[in-house]
C-alpha positions, 0 to 999 in steps of 0.5 A: 720749224715744222708747223701743222695748220688745221683749216675747216674750209677752202671756200672761206678763211682767207686770213688763214691763207694770208698768215700761212703765206707769210709764215712760209716766207719766214722760212717755216715748213708749214703743212696745212690740212684742208677738207678738199683740195678744190674750192674757191680759194684753192689756188690761193692755198697753192701759192702759199708755198705750204704742204697741203693735206686732204682731210676734213678735220671738222666735227662730222656732226651730220655723220657721227659714225665717221668719227672713229675713222676720222680720229684714226686718220688724224693720228696717222697724219700727225705721226707722218708729218711729225710737226713741232707744233699744231695750230688749229683755226676753228672750234671743230678742228680743235676738238677733233684734234684734241680727241684724236691725240688726247690731252697729254699728247707731247706736241704743243697745240695752239687754238688761234680762236677766230671768234667769240661764239662758242665761248658765249654759249655754256655747252660749247665753252665747257666742251672746248675747255674740258678737252684741253690738256697741258700742252694747249695754248690759245691765240686770242684774235681780240682782246675780247676773246682773251678776256673770255678765257681769263674769265673762265680761269685759263692761266694768262701765260697760256693765252696770247693775243694776235689779230688775224691779218690780211694782205688786201690793199684797198685804195682809200677814197680821197676826201670821201668822193672817189667812187669806182661806180660799177656797183651803182651803175649795175644796180641803177643807183642814182648818182646823188644817192648816199649808199648805206649797207654792207658786204657780208656772208648771210648766216641763217639763225642757228636754232640750237643757239637760240637765234631767231635772227641771223648772226649778222642781223640782216633783219635789223639793218633792213628794218633800220634802213627802211626808217632811214629811207622813209625820212630821206629820199636820197638814200639807197641801202645795198646789202651784198652777200649770199647765204653761206652753206647749203640752200638759199631759203633764208637769203630769199626771205631777207630779200622779200623783206627788203623789197616789202619794207624798203619800197625798192630802195633796199637792194640785195644783189647777191654774191660778189667775187673777192676781186669785186668787193675790193672796188665795190666799197667805194660805192658806199657812203656808210657801212653798217655792221651790227651782228649779235656776235662777232670778233673784228670782221666786217669792219676792216675792209670798209675802213681800209677803203676809207668808208665810214663805219657804224658797228654794234657794241659787241665782241672785238668790234670796239677795238677797232671801231673806237666810239667817235674816233674811228666810227660809231657804236650802237647797242645790238638789237636795237633797230630804232637806235640804229636808224637814228645813228644812221640818220645823224651819220648821214647829216654829219658824213664829212665828220664821219669820213674824217673818222674813217681816215683815222680808222684806215690808218688803224686797220692798215697796221692792226690787221697787216698780215706781215705784222700779225704773222711775226707775232705768230712766229714769236708765239711759236718760238716762245712756246718752243724755246722759251723766247721772249713773249711778244708784245700785244697790239694796242689800238688805243695806244696806236692811235694815241701815238698818231695824235701826239 
Protein backbone atom coordinates (compact mmCIF):
# COMPACT_ATOMS: atom_id res chain seq x y z
CA UNK A 1 0.00 0.00 0.00
CA UNK A 2 1.34 3.42 -0.97
CA UNK A 3 0.04 6.41 1.02
CA UNK A 4 0.80 10.11 0.54
CA UNK A 5 0.70 12.23 3.72
CA UNK A 6 0.42 16.04 3.63
CA UNK A 7 1.92 18.00 6.57
CA UNK A 8 2.27 21.78 6.74
CA UNK A 9 5.13 22.14 9.25
CA UNK A 10 8.52 20.71 10.17
CA UNK A 11 8.61 22.60 13.48
CA UNK A 12 5.49 21.06 15.02
CA UNK A 13 3.02 18.21 14.60
CA UNK A 14 5.20 15.64 16.34
CA UNK A 15 2.18 13.36 16.41
CA UNK A 16 2.27 13.09 12.61
CA UNK A 17 5.90 11.94 12.79
CA UNK A 18 5.03 9.24 15.31
CA UNK A 19 2.11 8.03 13.21
CA UNK A 20 4.14 7.86 10.00
CA UNK A 21 6.95 5.97 11.74
CA UNK A 22 4.47 3.33 12.91
CA UNK A 23 2.80 3.04 9.50
CA UNK A 24 6.19 2.48 7.87
CA UNK A 25 6.86 -0.20 10.49
CA UNK A 26 3.59 -1.84 9.34
CA UNK A 27 5.22 -2.31 5.94
CA UNK A 28 3.53 0.56 4.13
CA UNK A 29 5.24 2.72 1.55
CA UNK A 30 4.62 6.17 3.01
CA UNK A 31 5.39 9.39 1.18
CA UNK A 32 5.25 12.67 3.12
CA UNK A 33 4.98 16.18 1.68
CA UNK A 34 6.70 18.78 3.88
CA UNK A 35 7.01 22.54 3.26
CA UNK A 36 10.82 22.42 3.55
CA UNK A 37 13.36 19.69 4.21
CA UNK A 38 14.90 21.50 7.16
CA UNK A 39 13.64 22.53 10.58
CA UNK A 40 13.19 21.52 14.18
CA UNK A 41 11.98 17.94 13.59
CA UNK A 42 13.68 17.24 10.25
CA UNK A 43 15.97 14.56 11.65
CA UNK A 44 12.96 12.83 13.23
CA UNK A 45 11.19 12.87 9.87
CA UNK A 46 14.21 11.29 8.18
CA UNK A 47 14.27 8.56 10.83
CA UNK A 48 10.67 7.53 10.06
CA UNK A 49 11.76 5.69 6.90
CA UNK A 50 9.20 7.57 4.80
CA UNK A 51 9.95 9.06 1.37
CA UNK A 52 10.07 12.83 1.87
CA UNK A 53 9.01 15.47 -0.70
CA UNK A 54 9.45 19.23 -0.45
CA UNK A 55 6.40 21.30 -1.35
CA UNK A 56 4.64 23.93 0.80
CA UNK A 57 1.10 22.56 0.60
CA UNK A 58 -0.57 24.97 3.01
CA UNK A 59 -2.83 27.70 1.62
CA UNK A 60 -0.64 30.62 0.45
CA UNK A 61 -2.75 33.20 2.28
CA UNK A 62 -0.05 35.89 2.24
CA UNK A 63 0.82 35.28 -1.43
CA UNK A 64 -2.38 34.13 -3.18
CA UNK A 65 -0.83 34.65 -6.62
CA UNK A 66 1.17 31.49 -5.93
CA UNK A 67 -1.96 29.33 -5.81
CA UNK A 68 -2.29 28.40 -9.54
CA UNK A 69 1.34 27.26 -9.71
CA UNK A 70 0.98 25.38 -6.41
CA UNK A 71 -2.08 23.50 -7.65
CA UNK A 72 -0.16 22.47 -10.76
CA UNK A 73 2.73 21.20 -8.60
CA UNK A 74 0.31 19.21 -6.44
CA UNK A 75 -1.21 17.49 -9.45
CA UNK A 76 2.27 16.67 -10.77
CA UNK A 77 3.33 15.24 -7.40
CA UNK A 78 0.25 13.02 -7.11
CA UNK A 79 0.77 11.80 -10.67
CA UNK A 80 4.40 11.01 -9.90
CA UNK A 81 3.78 9.20 -6.58
CA UNK A 82 0.55 7.48 -7.67
CA UNK A 83 -0.68 6.85 -4.12
CA UNK A 84 -3.41 4.37 -3.30
CA UNK A 85 -4.67 6.86 -0.72
CA UNK A 86 -3.98 10.48 0.28
CA UNK A 87 -3.92 11.43 3.98
CA UNK A 88 -3.93 15.12 4.98
CA UNK A 89 -3.37 16.39 8.52
CA UNK A 90 -4.35 20.08 8.32
CA UNK A 91 -7.17 22.31 7.10
CA UNK A 92 -4.95 24.23 4.67
CA UNK A 93 -3.28 21.18 3.13
CA UNK A 94 -6.67 19.51 2.78
CA UNK A 95 -8.20 22.47 0.93
CA UNK A 96 -5.19 22.75 -1.41
CA UNK A 97 -5.32 19.03 -2.25
CA UNK A 98 -9.05 19.19 -2.96
CA UNK A 99 -8.67 22.32 -5.11
CA UNK A 100 -5.82 20.75 -7.07
CA UNK A 101 -7.41 17.36 -7.67
CA UNK A 102 -11.09 18.27 -7.80
CA UNK A 103 -14.03 16.77 -5.95
CA UNK A 104 -14.24 13.68 -8.16
CA UNK A 105 -10.62 12.54 -8.27
CA UNK A 106 -10.62 8.72 -7.99
CA UNK A 107 -7.91 8.47 -5.31
CA UNK A 108 -9.50 8.15 -1.83
CA UNK A 109 -8.62 11.07 0.45
CA UNK A 110 -8.67 11.17 4.23
CA UNK A 111 -8.56 14.32 6.33
CA UNK A 112 -7.41 13.45 9.85
CA UNK A 113 -8.75 16.46 11.71
CA UNK A 114 -6.31 17.60 14.43
CA UNK A 115 -8.62 20.10 16.10
CA UNK A 116 -12.13 21.58 15.99
CA UNK A 117 -11.24 25.25 15.40
CA UNK A 118 -12.24 25.50 11.74
CA UNK A 119 -15.50 23.67 12.47
CA UNK A 120 -16.41 26.27 15.10
CA UNK A 121 -16.46 29.09 12.53
CA UNK A 122 -19.11 29.08 9.81
CA UNK A 123 -17.03 30.35 6.88
CA UNK A 124 -14.19 27.86 7.33
CA UNK A 125 -16.58 25.01 8.16
CA UNK A 126 -18.61 25.58 4.98
CA UNK A 127 -15.45 25.96 2.90
CA UNK A 128 -14.10 22.61 4.07
CA UNK A 129 -17.36 20.72 3.66
CA UNK A 130 -18.20 22.19 0.26
CA UNK A 131 -14.84 21.13 -1.21
CA UNK A 132 -15.30 17.49 -0.19
CA UNK A 133 -16.19 14.97 -2.87
CA UNK A 134 -17.43 11.37 -2.94
CA UNK A 135 -13.97 9.93 -2.27
CA UNK A 136 -13.33 12.07 0.83
CA UNK A 137 -13.37 10.58 4.33
CA UNK A 138 -12.55 11.98 7.76
CA UNK A 139 -10.69 10.63 10.77
CA UNK A 140 -11.85 12.62 13.78
CA UNK A 141 -9.17 12.78 16.47
CA UNK A 142 -11.81 13.13 19.20
CA UNK A 143 -15.45 12.27 19.70
CA UNK A 144 -16.13 15.99 19.87
CA UNK A 145 -14.86 16.49 16.32
CA UNK A 146 -16.84 13.45 15.18
CA UNK A 147 -20.01 14.96 16.64
CA UNK A 148 -19.42 18.27 14.83
CA UNK A 149 -19.24 16.53 11.45
CA UNK A 150 -22.28 14.40 12.19
CA UNK A 151 -24.11 17.57 13.17
CA UNK A 152 -23.37 18.98 9.72
CA UNK A 153 -24.99 15.98 8.05
CA UNK A 154 -21.86 14.04 7.09
CA UNK A 155 -22.76 10.35 6.77
CA UNK A 156 -21.53 8.24 9.73
CA UNK A 157 -19.91 5.68 7.44
CA UNK A 158 -17.54 8.39 6.13
CA UNK A 159 -16.23 9.35 9.58
CA UNK A 160 -13.82 7.36 11.72
CA UNK A 161 -12.36 8.01 15.17
CA UNK A 162 -8.69 7.72 16.06
CA UNK A 163 -6.84 9.85 18.60
CA UNK A 164 -3.42 11.09 17.53
CA UNK A 165 -0.83 8.96 19.30
CA UNK A 166 2.63 9.80 20.56
CA UNK A 167 5.75 7.90 21.51
CA UNK A 168 6.76 9.97 24.52
CA UNK A 169 7.52 7.96 27.62
CA UNK A 170 7.44 10.15 30.69
CA UNK A 171 8.17 8.36 33.98
CA UNK A 172 5.31 9.08 36.36
CA UNK A 173 6.00 10.68 39.72
CA UNK A 174 5.94 8.09 42.47
CA UNK A 175 3.41 9.20 45.09
CA UNK A 176 3.63 12.70 43.64
CA UNK A 177 7.02 13.48 45.17
CA UNK A 178 9.61 12.71 42.48
CA UNK A 179 10.95 15.92 40.97
CA UNK A 180 13.80 16.40 38.55
CA UNK A 181 14.52 19.82 40.03
CA UNK A 182 16.28 21.39 37.06
CA UNK A 183 13.47 23.80 36.16
CA UNK A 184 12.99 24.80 39.81
CA UNK A 185 16.71 25.40 40.22
CA UNK A 186 16.90 27.39 37.01
CA UNK A 187 14.02 29.64 38.07
CA UNK A 188 15.01 29.87 41.73
CA UNK A 189 11.76 28.39 43.04
CA UNK A 190 11.83 27.45 46.74
CA UNK A 191 11.66 23.70 47.35
CA UNK A 192 8.56 24.04 49.54
CA UNK A 193 6.56 25.92 46.88
CA UNK A 194 3.81 24.29 44.85
CA UNK A 195 4.37 24.92 41.14
CA UNK A 196 1.22 25.55 39.09
CA UNK A 197 1.03 26.31 35.36
CA UNK A 198 1.59 24.73 31.98
CA UNK A 199 3.90 24.10 29.04
CA UNK A 200 2.31 25.39 25.84
CA UNK A 201 3.01 27.21 22.62
CA UNK A 202 1.80 30.82 22.85
CA UNK A 203 -0.69 31.67 20.09
CA UNK A 204 -1.62 35.35 19.57
CA UNK A 205 -5.34 36.17 19.19
CA UNK A 206 -6.69 35.71 15.66
CA UNK A 207 -8.69 38.86 14.97
CA UNK A 208 -10.42 37.31 11.93
CA UNK A 209 -11.91 34.68 14.27
CA UNK A 210 -13.12 37.32 16.71
CA UNK A 211 -10.52 36.42 19.35
CA UNK A 212 -9.48 39.06 21.88
CA UNK A 213 -7.35 36.68 23.94
CA UNK A 214 -4.91 34.00 22.81
CA UNK A 215 -6.13 30.54 21.86
CA UNK A 216 -4.56 28.97 24.96
CA UNK A 217 -6.00 31.76 27.16
CA UNK A 218 -2.70 32.51 28.88
CA UNK A 219 -4.33 35.71 30.13
CA UNK A 220 -6.90 33.69 32.09
CA UNK A 221 -4.23 31.47 33.66
CA UNK A 222 -2.12 34.48 34.63
CA UNK A 223 -5.07 36.32 36.19
CA UNK A 224 -6.25 33.21 38.07
CA UNK A 225 -2.75 32.47 39.35
CA UNK A 226 -2.47 36.05 40.59
CA UNK A 227 -5.58 35.50 42.73
CA UNK A 228 -4.22 32.20 44.06
CA UNK A 229 -0.83 33.74 44.89
CA UNK A 230 -2.54 36.48 46.90
CA UNK A 231 -4.22 33.90 49.11
CA UNK A 232 -1.26 31.51 49.41
CA UNK A 233 2.40 32.30 49.94
CA UNK A 234 3.62 28.84 48.92
CA UNK A 235 2.57 28.93 45.24
CA UNK A 236 4.64 29.84 42.18
CA UNK A 237 3.10 30.04 38.73
CA UNK A 238 5.17 28.85 35.77
CA UNK A 239 4.09 29.19 32.14
CA UNK A 240 6.66 27.62 29.81
CA UNK A 241 6.60 28.26 26.08
CA UNK A 242 7.30 30.74 23.32
CA UNK A 243 5.21 32.47 20.68
CA UNK A 244 4.36 30.34 17.67
CA UNK A 245 5.25 31.84 14.31
CA UNK A 246 6.97 35.12 13.60
CA UNK A 247 7.56 37.78 16.23
CA UNK A 248 7.25 37.84 20.00
CA UNK A 249 5.13 40.93 20.66
CA UNK A 250 2.23 39.01 22.16
CA UNK A 251 4.55 36.89 24.31
CA UNK A 252 6.20 40.03 25.69
CA UNK A 253 2.80 41.49 26.55
CA UNK A 254 1.97 38.33 28.50
CA UNK A 255 5.28 38.50 30.33
CA UNK A 256 4.55 42.08 31.33
CA UNK A 257 1.10 41.09 32.53
CA UNK A 258 2.50 38.19 34.56
CA UNK A 259 5.17 40.40 36.14
CA UNK A 260 2.62 43.07 37.06
CA UNK A 261 -0.19 40.97 38.54
CA UNK A 262 2.00 38.14 39.84
CA UNK A 263 4.41 40.29 41.84
CA UNK A 264 7.34 38.13 40.74
CA UNK A 265 5.62 34.81 41.42
CA UNK A 266 4.30 34.07 37.92
CA UNK A 267 7.29 33.14 35.78
CA UNK A 268 7.50 32.82 32.00
CA UNK A 269 10.92 31.34 31.14
CA UNK A 270 10.25 30.96 27.41
CA UNK A 271 10.97 28.00 25.14
CA UNK A 272 12.20 24.61 26.30
CA UNK A 273 13.61 22.00 23.94
CA UNK A 274 11.44 18.89 23.59
CA UNK A 275 13.93 16.79 25.53
CA UNK A 276 13.76 19.32 28.40
CA UNK A 277 9.96 19.23 28.50
CA UNK A 278 9.91 15.53 29.43
CA UNK A 279 11.77 16.26 32.67
CA UNK A 280 10.33 19.72 33.33
CA UNK A 281 6.85 18.32 33.97
CA UNK A 282 8.17 16.67 37.12
CA UNK A 283 8.72 20.09 38.65
CA UNK A 284 4.99 20.85 38.45
CA UNK A 285 2.48 20.04 41.16
CA UNK A 286 -0.56 21.04 39.10
CA UNK A 287 -1.08 21.62 35.35
CA UNK A 288 -3.67 24.18 34.21
CA UNK A 289 -4.80 24.06 30.58
CA UNK A 290 -7.83 26.21 29.76
CA UNK A 291 -7.89 27.05 26.02
CA UNK A 292 -10.92 28.49 24.28
CA UNK A 293 -10.74 25.78 21.61
CA UNK A 294 -8.88 22.49 21.79
CA UNK A 295 -8.89 18.87 20.83
CA UNK A 296 -7.06 16.73 23.41
CA UNK A 297 -3.70 18.50 23.53
CA UNK A 298 -2.09 20.11 26.55
CA UNK A 299 -3.23 17.51 29.09
CA UNK A 300 -1.68 14.29 27.79
CA UNK A 301 1.94 15.03 28.69
CA UNK A 302 1.30 16.16 32.29
CA UNK A 303 -0.93 13.14 32.91
CA UNK A 304 1.73 10.86 31.42
CA UNK A 305 4.09 12.33 34.01
CA UNK A 306 1.54 11.85 36.80
CA UNK A 307 0.88 15.59 37.22
CA UNK A 308 -2.69 16.50 38.30
CA UNK A 309 -4.62 18.45 35.66
CA UNK A 310 -7.28 21.16 35.52
CA UNK A 311 -8.70 21.74 32.03
CA UNK A 312 -11.47 23.73 30.42
CA UNK A 313 -14.67 22.02 29.43
CA UNK A 314 -14.14 22.40 25.68
CA UNK A 315 -13.49 20.22 22.66
CA UNK A 316 -12.00 16.81 23.29
CA UNK A 317 -10.54 17.66 26.72
CA UNK A 318 -13.45 16.08 28.67
CA UNK A 319 -12.68 12.81 26.87
CA UNK A 320 -9.31 12.76 28.64
CA UNK A 321 -9.94 14.80 31.80
CA UNK A 322 -12.98 13.05 33.22
CA UNK A 323 -14.48 15.20 35.97
CA UNK A 324 -13.39 13.92 39.38
CA UNK A 325 -11.87 10.78 37.86
CA UNK A 326 -8.72 11.84 35.99
CA UNK A 327 -8.79 15.56 36.83
CA UNK A 328 -11.00 18.63 37.17
CA UNK A 329 -12.86 20.66 34.55
CA UNK A 330 -13.77 24.36 34.56
CA UNK A 331 -15.92 26.61 32.39
CA UNK A 332 -13.88 28.40 29.72
CA UNK A 333 -13.15 32.08 30.26
CA UNK A 334 -14.16 32.15 33.94
CA UNK A 335 -11.13 33.47 35.83
CA UNK A 336 -12.69 33.50 39.31
CA UNK A 337 -13.96 29.94 38.91
CA UNK A 338 -10.54 28.84 37.70
CA UNK A 339 -8.81 30.45 40.69
CA UNK A 340 -11.23 28.73 43.07
CA UNK A 341 -10.72 25.31 41.46
CA UNK A 342 -6.94 25.74 41.58
CA UNK A 343 -7.11 26.67 45.26
CA UNK A 344 -9.32 23.69 46.08
CA UNK A 345 -7.06 21.36 44.09
CA UNK A 346 -4.02 22.51 46.02
CA UNK A 347 -5.85 21.91 49.31
CA UNK A 348 -6.64 18.35 48.16
CA UNK A 349 -3.42 17.75 46.24
CA UNK A 350 -3.15 14.11 47.40
CA UNK A 351 -6.62 13.38 45.98
CA UNK A 352 -5.64 15.14 42.76
CA UNK A 353 -2.53 12.97 42.52
CA UNK A 354 -4.69 9.87 42.72
CA UNK A 355 -6.73 11.23 39.82
CA UNK A 356 -3.52 11.82 37.91
CA UNK A 357 -2.53 8.17 38.41
CA UNK A 358 -5.79 7.10 36.78
CA UNK A 359 -5.16 9.69 34.06
CA UNK A 360 -1.69 8.28 33.43
CA UNK A 361 -3.14 4.79 32.93
CA UNK A 362 -5.72 6.20 30.52
CA UNK A 363 -3.45 8.30 28.30
CA UNK A 364 -0.73 5.63 28.15
CA UNK A 365 -3.18 3.45 26.21
CA UNK A 366 -5.43 6.08 24.63
CA UNK A 367 -2.55 7.94 22.95
CA UNK A 368 -0.17 5.06 22.34
CA UNK A 369 1.24 5.62 18.84
CA UNK A 370 1.37 1.91 18.01
CA UNK A 371 -2.28 1.44 18.96
CA UNK A 372 -3.55 4.53 17.13
CA UNK A 373 -1.48 3.79 14.01
CA UNK A 374 -3.07 0.33 13.86
CA UNK A 375 -6.46 2.05 13.90
CA UNK A 376 -5.38 4.26 10.99
CA UNK A 377 -4.07 1.24 9.08
CA UNK A 378 -7.43 -0.45 9.67
CA UNK A 379 -9.21 2.66 8.34
CA UNK A 380 -7.09 2.46 5.18
CA UNK A 381 -7.96 -1.22 4.76
CA UNK A 382 -11.67 -0.48 5.25
CA UNK A 383 -11.65 2.34 2.69
CA UNK A 384 -9.59 0.48 0.09
CA UNK A 385 -10.76 -3.12 0.48
CA UNK A 386 -13.96 -3.06 2.52
CA UNK A 387 -12.30 -4.75 5.50
CA UNK A 388 -14.00 -4.51 8.88
CA UNK A 389 -14.45 -1.03 10.28
CA UNK A 390 -12.12 -0.47 13.29
CA UNK A 391 -13.68 -0.13 16.73
CA UNK A 392 -13.41 3.30 18.35
CA UNK A 393 -11.60 3.78 21.67
CA UNK A 394 -13.84 4.75 24.60
CA UNK A 395 -12.10 6.40 27.57
CA UNK A 396 -15.05 5.88 29.91
CA UNK A 397 -15.22 2.17 29.08
CA UNK A 398 -11.46 1.84 29.46
CA UNK A 399 -11.44 3.31 32.96
CA UNK A 400 -14.50 1.28 33.95
CA UNK A 401 -12.68 -1.88 32.92
CA UNK A 402 -9.71 -0.90 35.07
CA UNK A 403 -11.94 -0.36 38.11
CA UNK A 404 -13.81 -3.63 37.63
